[in-house]
C-alpha positions as a printed Julia matrix, in Angstrom:
304×3 Matrix{Float64}:
  -3.05  -10.22    7.93
  -2.55  -13.86    7.54
  -3.83  -16.16   10.16
  -0.54  -16.39   11.93
  -0.76  -12.77   12.96
  -4.44  -12.73   13.72
  -3.67  -13.09   17.45
  -0.99  -10.41   17.57
  -0.98   -8.42   20.78
  -1.41   -4.61   20.61
   2.3    -4.13   21.35
   3.26   -6.57   18.6
   0.97   -4.79   16.14
   2.51   -1.4    16.91
   6.12   -2.62   16.72
   5.6    -4.74   13.61
   3.5    -2.11   11.85
   5.92    0.73   12.57
   8.9    -1.38   11.48
   7.18   -2.38    8.25
   6.12    1.2     7.53
   9.56    2.65    8.19
  11.4     0.14    6.0
   9.05    0.34    3.04
   9.05    4.16    3.2
  12.83    4.41    2.95
  12.94    1.95    0.06
  10.1     3.42   -2.01
  10.18    7.16   -1.24
  11.69    8.28   -4.6
   8.54    7.03   -6.35
   6.42    9.05   -3.9
   8.49   12.15   -4.7
   8.05   11.65   -8.46
   4.31   11.06   -8.06
   3.81   14.23   -6.04
   5.9    16.31   -8.46
   3.84   14.99  -11.38
   0.57   15.8    -9.64
   1.72   19.35   -8.89
   2.8    20.17  -12.46
   0.77   22.92  -14.09
   0.6    24.5   -17.54
   2.65   23.06  -20.4
   4.75   20.92  -18.05
   1.77   18.67  -17.22
   2.74   16.33  -20.07
   5.98   15.27  -18.38
   6.16   11.54  -17.71
   7.29   10.05  -14.38
  10.49    8.78  -16.02
  11.32   12.22  -17.4
  10.75   13.83  -14.0
  12.98   11.22  -12.38
  15.82   11.59  -14.9
  15.72   15.4   -15.02
  15.66   15.64  -11.22
  18.72   13.4   -10.84
  20.6    15.16  -13.66
  19.97   18.71  -12.48
  19.68   18.35   -8.7
  21.25   15.02   -7.77
  19.94   11.83   -6.18
  19.46   13.54   -2.83
  16.61   15.65   -4.23
  14.51   12.49   -4.6
  14.37   12.33   -0.81
  13.04   15.87   -0.31
  10.29   15.55    2.29
  11.45   12.01    3.01
  12.02   12.54    6.73
   8.47   13.73    7.31
   7.1    10.94    5.12
   9.09    8.13    6.76
   8.23    9.22   10.31
   4.6     9.7     9.34
   4.45    6.37    7.51
   6.07    4.42   10.35
   3.64    5.97   12.86
   0.75    5.51   10.44
   1.53    1.83    9.94
   1.7     1.24   13.67
  -1.71    2.87   14.14
  -3.12    1.06   11.09
  -2.11   -2.46   12.07
  -2.99   -1.91   15.74
  -6.47   -0.61   14.88
  -7.11   -3.27   12.24
  -6.06   -6.16   14.48
  -7.94   -4.74   17.48
 -11.21   -4.17   15.61
 -10.99   -7.5    13.8
 -10.36   -9.36   17.06
 -13.64   -7.93   18.42
 -15.71   -9.03   15.43
 -17.51  -12.41   15.2
 -15.75  -15.28   13.41
 -17.15  -17.89   11.02
 -17.17  -21.65   11.62
 -13.52  -21.9    10.54
 -12.5   -19.23   13.04
 -11.89  -16.63   10.32
 -13.15  -13.06   10.11
 -15.66  -12.53    7.3
 -15.06  -10.28    4.28
 -17.48   -7.77    5.8
 -15.55   -7.88    9.05
 -12.3    -7.14    7.22
 -14.0    -4.23    5.44
 -15.18   -2.73    8.74
 -11.78   -3.18   10.37
 -10.09   -1.66    7.31
 -12.31    1.43    7.37
 -11.64    1.94   11.08
  -7.9     1.59   10.49
  -8.01    4.15    7.68
  -9.88    6.74    9.73
  -7.59    6.29   12.74
  -4.34    6.66   10.81
  -5.61    9.63    8.79
  -6.58   11.74   11.77
  -3.79   10.66   14.11
  -0.7    11.03   11.92
  -1.14   10.98    8.16
  -2.77   14.32    7.36
  -0.08   16.41    9.13
   2.69   14.26    7.62
   1.27   14.46    4.1
   0.84   18.22    4.39
   4.46   18.68    5.35
   5.77   16.3     2.68
   3.71   17.9    -0.11
   4.76   21.43    0.86
   8.43   20.48    0.98
   8.28   18.88   -2.47
   6.3    21.79   -3.92
   8.69   24.28   -2.32
  11.77   22.48   -3.68
  10.5    22.99   -7.23
  10.05   26.75   -6.69
  11.53   29.47   -4.5
  12.75   27.05   -1.8
  11.78   29.11    1.24
  12.12   26.11    3.56
  15.68   25.22    4.58
  14.8    21.93    6.28
  11.91   19.9     7.66
  12.19   21.56   11.09
  12.37   25.01    9.5
   9.26   24.24    7.44
   7.32   23.15   10.54
   8.31   26.3    12.39
   7.41   28.62    9.49
   4.05   26.94    8.89
   3.14   27.19   12.57
   4.18   30.86   12.69
   2.4    31.91    9.51
  -0.7    29.69    9.4
  -1.15   28.02   12.77
  -1.37   24.31   13.72
  -4.71   23.72   11.97
  -3.02   24.25    8.6
  -1.4    20.83    9.04
  -4.89   19.32    8.8
  -5.75   20.86    5.44
  -7.18   18.14    3.21
  -8.18   15.91    6.11
 -11.36   14.76    4.32
  -9.74   13.48    1.12
  -6.94   11.96    3.2
  -9.47   10.16    5.41
 -11.5     8.97    2.42
  -8.34    7.85    0.67
  -6.98    5.97    3.67
 -10.32    4.4     4.6
 -10.7     3.14    1.04
  -7.01    2.28    0.95
  -7.07    0.21    4.13
 -10.43   -1.35    3.28
  -9.37   -2.45   -0.22
  -5.8    -3.35    0.7
  -6.53   -5.47    3.77
  -9.55   -7.17    2.22
  -7.79   -8.03   -1.05
  -4.63   -9.05    0.83
  -6.45  -11.42    3.19
  -8.36  -13.0     0.31
  -5.32  -13.35   -1.97
  -3.12  -14.58    0.86
  -5.58  -17.35    1.76
  -5.8   -18.41   -1.9
  -2.03  -18.33   -2.53
  -0.85  -19.79    0.79
  -1.3   -23.49   -0.15
   0.76  -23.18   -3.33
   3.31  -20.46   -2.45
   3.85  -21.03    1.26
   6.03  -18.34    2.85
   6.11  -16.34   -0.42
   2.35  -15.8    -0.28
   2.64  -12.66    1.9
   4.92  -10.87   -0.59
   2.91  -11.83   -3.68
  -0.48  -11.09   -2.09
   0.83   -7.79   -0.73
   2.07   -6.68   -4.15
  -1.2    -7.66   -5.85
  -3.23   -5.9    -3.15
  -1.16   -2.78   -3.79
  -2.15   -2.75   -7.47
  -5.85   -3.05   -6.67
  -5.58   -0.3    -4.05
  -3.94    2.23   -6.39
  -6.69    2.24   -9.0
  -9.46    2.39   -6.41
  -8.04    5.3    -4.4
  -6.09    7.47   -6.88
  -8.74   10.25   -7.16
  -8.57   10.89   -3.4
  -4.78   11.03   -3.59
  -4.85   13.68   -6.32
  -7.4    15.84   -4.48
  -5.34   15.57   -1.3
  -2.12   16.61   -3.03
  -3.68   19.63   -4.73
  -5.29   20.88   -1.51
  -2.06   20.5     0.45
   0.14   22.29   -2.12
   1.54   25.75   -1.38
  -1.25   27.35   -3.46
  -3.99   24.96   -2.38
  -5.5    27.23    0.26
  -6.0    30.01   -2.31
  -7.14   27.81   -5.2
  -9.72   25.53   -3.59
 -12.59   26.11   -1.16
 -12.8    22.46   -0.21
 -12.49   18.86   -1.42
 -15.5    18.98   -3.75
 -14.41   22.29   -5.26
 -10.95   20.83   -5.86
 -12.39   17.72   -7.55
 -14.61   19.82   -9.84
 -11.73   22.07  -10.9
  -9.43   19.12  -11.58
 -12.04   17.5   -13.84
 -12.85   20.83  -15.5
  -9.22   21.59  -16.29
  -8.01   18.14  -17.29
 -10.93   15.74  -17.58
 -11.61   12.74  -15.38
  -8.18   11.33  -16.24
  -6.69   14.16  -14.16
  -7.96   12.33  -11.07
  -5.65    9.41  -11.92
  -2.56   11.55  -12.53
   0.55   10.05  -10.94
  -0.84    6.51  -11.08
   2.33    4.91  -12.48
   4.79    5.95   -9.72
   2.18    5.26   -7.04
   1.51    1.87   -8.6
   5.21    1.06   -8.39
   5.42    2.26   -4.8
   2.36    0.47   -3.46
   3.18   -2.77   -5.26
   6.66   -2.81   -3.75
   5.55   -1.42   -0.39
   2.73   -3.96   -0.19
   5.19   -6.81   -0.64
   7.62   -5.29    1.88
   5.18   -4.14    4.56
   3.08   -7.29    4.85
   6.15   -9.55    4.73
   8.03   -7.51    7.36
   4.92   -7.25    9.53
   4.34  -11.02    9.52
   8.03  -11.71   10.23
   8.27   -9.23   13.13
   5.08  -10.64   14.67
   6.52  -14.16   14.3
   9.86  -13.19   15.87
   8.36  -11.22   18.76
   5.8   -13.96   19.35
   8.53  -16.59   19.5
  10.51  -14.53   22.01
   7.53  -13.92   24.28
   6.44  -17.56   24.15
   9.98  -18.66   25.03
   9.81  -16.44   28.14
   6.33  -17.66   29.12
   7.47  -20.62   31.32
   9.61  -18.22   33.38
   6.66  -15.88   33.75
   4.4   -18.74   34.84
   6.97  -19.89   37.39
   6.77  -16.43   38.94
   3.0   -16.53   38.95
   2.64  -14.23   35.94
  -0.16  -14.47   33.45
   0.93  -16.09   30.2
   0.42  -14.12   27.01
  -1.44  -16.05   24.32
  -0.96  -15.4    20.59
């Protein structure tokens, strides 16, 4: 985050992160749906482009189909973002600063990795499992009537641990994701701030999203395949899945779905970092305005 949010309290981080995650999820989910559908295509249909998937889905099933699995994704993403920003800010606040009072690049990397691991285990793996199954199911026999029905059926038939299928690629993806995204964002934001001012957060966030996509796409593909309806039968683990993907489609198969994910993360990066900074600013202003009243009552003032 930019310097202005470097002293965000844990509560601010959770509120701002969850708000940012929820808003960007609702705006960008159709691209996530198209990406997942493209990754799950098999046989002759694997040549379909993201645009063709988008157009054919809208023409045959309506706009609403683009939000299949959206509820699970939005709730998961809002929770994930709260955990991510809270963990990142907490870890970074505990790391040593340089002479200018800034956290080093290495410090941002460490904080990013910790944020990725925390969000993966706490909320993302179950949410991604549910989203992927709902999208995969919608393209086939459609045995799930709703998100709640899907949760109930999965618990009845496979047990709660099935929601953690693919936890390793998800954790690797999110650790790399958070590490690359936060590090590139903080660097780009510091470079762009003098010339762009308040627009620096949006531009740096979008650019950080592009960098993140290309660095983490293989993990995303492995995760999607393992969490599909047939994933449990097709793959023995993450490494087995990676080998079979490369064997069947070459190394380029690991970057399948890059275009829609690139669109989503570029837009979501601009939205999430901008919303996060603004919510932290607004909540910080409100708390600081209340501080004199708290001091008059003998309360401890909160510093940002």
